[in-house]
C-alpha positions as CSV (number, residue, x, y, z in Angstrom):
1,X,106.8,89.7,80.1
2,X,108.3,91.6,83.1
3,X,106.9,92.2,86.5
4,X,103.3,93.3,86.7
5,X,102.6,95.2,89.9
6,X,99.4,96.9,90.9
7,X,99.3,100.3,92.6
8,X,99.3,98.8,96.1
9,X,102.3,96.6,95.2
10,X,104.2,99.5,93.7
11,X,103.6,101.5,96.8
12,X,104.9,98.7,98.9
13,X,107.9,98.2,96.7
14,X,108.7,101.9,96.8
15,X,108.2,102.1,100.6
16,X,110.4,99.1,101.3
17,X,113.1,100.3,99.0
18,X,113.1,103.8,100.6
19,X,113.1,102.2,104.1
20,X,116.3,100.3,103.1
21,X,117.9,103.4,101.7
22,X,116.7,106.1,104.0
23,X,115.2,104.6,107.1
24,X,112.1,105.9,108.7
25,X,110.0,108.5,106.9
26,X,110.5,112.0,108.3
27,X,108.6,115.2,108.0
28,X,104.9,116.0,107.6
29,X,102.3,114.2,105.6
30,X,101.9,115.9,102.1
31,X,98.9,118.1,101.4
32,X,95.5,116.6,100.4
33,X,96.1,118.0,96.9
34,X,98.9,115.4,96.5
35,X,97.1,112.1,97.0
36,X,99.9,110.0,95.5
37,X,102.5,111.6,97.8
38,X,100.1,111.0,100.7
39,X,99.8,107.3,99.8
40,X,103.5,106.9,99.6
41,X,104.0,108.7,102.9
42,X,101.4,106.5,104.6
43,X,103.0,103.4,103.2
44,X,106.4,104.4,104.5
45,X,104.9,105.4,107.9
46,X,103.6,101.9,108.3
47,X,107.2,100.7,108.1
48,X,108.5,102.9,110.9
49,X,111.0,101.2,113.1
50,X,111.7,98.4,110.6
51,X,115.4,97.8,110.2
52,X,117.0,98.2,106.7
53,X,117.8,94.5,106.8
54,X,114.2,93.5,107.6
55,X,112.9,95.9,104.9
56,X,115.4,94.3,102.4
57,X,114.2,90.8,103.2
58,X,110.6,91.9,102.7
59,X,111.4,93.6,99.5
60,X,113.2,90.5,98.1
61,X,110.3,88.3,99.1
62,X,107.8,90.6,97.4
63,X,109.9,90.8,94.2
64,X,110.1,87.0,94.2
65,X,106.4,86.6,94.7
66,X,105.6,89.1,91.9
67,X,108.1,87.3,89.6
68,X,106.5,83.9,90.3
69,X,103.0,85.3,89.7
70,X,104.2,86.6,86.3
71,X,105.7,83.3,85.3
72,X,102.7,81.3,86.5
């Protein structure tokens, strides 16, 4: 079956993973012509100040929740 994540969940997964790996987002928000990049930037910006450990805990919780929804 595999995990089924919606767009918002994929954004959250990506943002949390990058927070773990890279820390806070840096730089400027992408141009309006790149809405997907803007959405990812915004999702990452919401995590500003979160420690890698905290981001990893949230990431693990989200993956577990998605996995249980897939099984259910």
